[in-house]
C-alpha positions, 0 to 999 in steps of 0.5 A: 822270258823263261827258259825251260828244260823240256825234260823236267819242266824246270826253269833254267833262267829268266831273261829280258827279251828284246823289244822294238826299240832295242832291236832297232838299236842293234840294227843301227849298231850292225849297220854302222859296223858292217863296212869296216868288217867288209873291208877287213881282208878275207884271210883275217876274217877266216882266221877269226872264224878258225879261232871260233872253231877252236873255242867250240872244240875247247868248250864242247862239254859246256856247250853240249850240256846247255844244248841238252838242257834247253832243247831236250836233245840226248847228250851224245847227240848234242856232242855229235852236233858240235863235232859236225859243226867243226867239219862244216867250219873247216869246209868254209875255211877251205873254200871261202877265198876261192868262192869269193874271188873275182871271176874273169869270164871274158877277155877279147884277143886284143886285150881291150875288153875284159868282163869279170864277176865280183862278189860283194857282201849283202850288208846286214842280214837277219838270221832267224834260226831254229832250235832243233840243230842250232849249231848246224842250222845257225852255222850254215848261215852265220859262218859263211855270212861273216866270212863274206863280210856281212854283219849278222843280227842273229835271232836264236829260237826262243827254245835255244836262247842260251845256245844262241848266247853261247854262240855270240860269246864264242864269236866275240871272244874269237875276235868278231866285233861285238857290233858285227854279230849281235844276238837278238833275244826273244820269241815271235814278237821279237822276230817280227820287230827284227823283220821290220828293220831295213836289213839286206837279207833274211835267212829263216829256218822254221815252219812253212806257215811262218816262212810264207808270211816272211816271203810275203813281207820281204818280197815287197821290199826286194831283199834277199830271202832264203827260207829253209822250211819243213819236210815230209821226207819219204824212204822207199825200201826195195825188195832186194835189200838186206831187210834187217840192215835197211830197217835199222838204218831207216829207224835211225833216220826216223827217230834220231834227235827224237824225230825233230829234224826237218830231214827226219824220215817221216814216211816209209814205203816198203815193197810188198814182197818184204813188207812183213819181214821189214815191219818185224825188223823195224819194230824190233829196232825201235824197241831198242831205243832208250827213252829217258833222261837226256843227260844219260849217255845211254838215252837215244830218245829225248824230250819233245822240245815244244809242248804243243807238239805233243797234241799234234802227235796224239792227233796223228795217232788217233787219226791213223787208228780211226782210218784203219792203221795198226798201232804196233808200238807207242802212240801215247804221251809218257806221263810225268814231268816234262814233254815226252812221247813214246816212240811210235810205229804205225803200219798199214797206213795210207795217204788219207791219214795225217801221219802220211801228209802233215809234218809230224816232227816227233818220234812217230812213223808210218809204214806203207806197203807198195806193189812196185817202184812206180807206185812208190814214186807216185806216193813219194811225190804226193806231198806239198813238201820236197826236202829229201827222199831216199831209196834203199836197194842193192841195185844202184841203177834202179835206185838212181832211176827212181830218185831222178823221178822224185821231186826233192832237193836232196836224194839218198841211195842207201842212206838218209837224214844226212847233210854234207857241207860240200853239197847244197841244202835246198828244198822245193815246194813248201820246203823252201827257197834258196840254199845253204852249204856248198860253195853256192852257200857261200856265194848266197851271202854276196851280191854279184857285180858285173864288171865291163872293163875297157882299156883306153 
């Protein structure tokens, strides 16, 4: 399989992908190794993961370069991702022992009966990760999974394979046994082979279509299944904001990582009293985003990682224009080597248009005027997805009242495109099932055991 730089079209390296036979062998190695890892004291497992964190910091320049070369992410944003990884690891290091500790939930006054909840590792899990934030998305799974005593078969996206191999090398160097964390290399066919193994849990990040197929398969097997899928994340800008500041913040939320984030802002609703002023400020902000060589420190908009996505973006623009939207900026593939799409802003959009209904996953945004808060809420909820949603307003009470009525796993007041290790990351509807992060995201890699203890 070829690993290609999406910014230049150049082949970085050719690798041999895993097949059904090699995937089975890797599963058997992980199954045999997992009990010893689970028996390793949790403090020792955490010490190894602390060493992994240190190595990631030490090798950050190399890791960031590789990430930028294979996914097209601007180099500064690659470093930001690695910097953010350390904070997430720190959270898991601080909270895992407490989250895994047995819980005494009842003891009778006579001391005869005690009830406790224990937390046992699932066993061997399949971690099928994503390319857009491989350190974030992958680390949300494999770090707490390993800390909880599981073995991990880690399949990086075929578009972030080299980064996945770096992750495996760092973990092994830190002291995770080679058979406890194993990289599985390949595309969708390899992923299918992995899903056929008798694993104890599947943790997938990707599209709704693929996630639905995985759920149909694993549901019959009664194993833990967690799916982090897409989003069509809305923002509502109220009429009491600082227009210029709100426009700058929302533009960053829409275009950071070239719009290739499941929690990127994908729909913007603006109160009609400030709509014209907001549109002007928003376009001015986006015009300042530099598109170009991802290795350049000044670049903000990088390459489109997957070439087929260019056609999706073109389709969204053409559909919106045909139905009456105004194209204010961009709207075109940038010619040359590599996969490039100009930062695109569409105004006067509505929900008959693909750009406001289907996941765009690129540097494109639609702006729609709304008459009041109720209209905004109706439109924010008019979607098959429910990952994140946000409100910009000077009035906290107003914002909270709106967000309570919005159907999303994560809500924001005066911020967006933000993830915290202290809060659960989850979605509703087509955005997925299950969660990562927070202490719940540690316990999700365990199986609760109920203990009824009666003394004689």
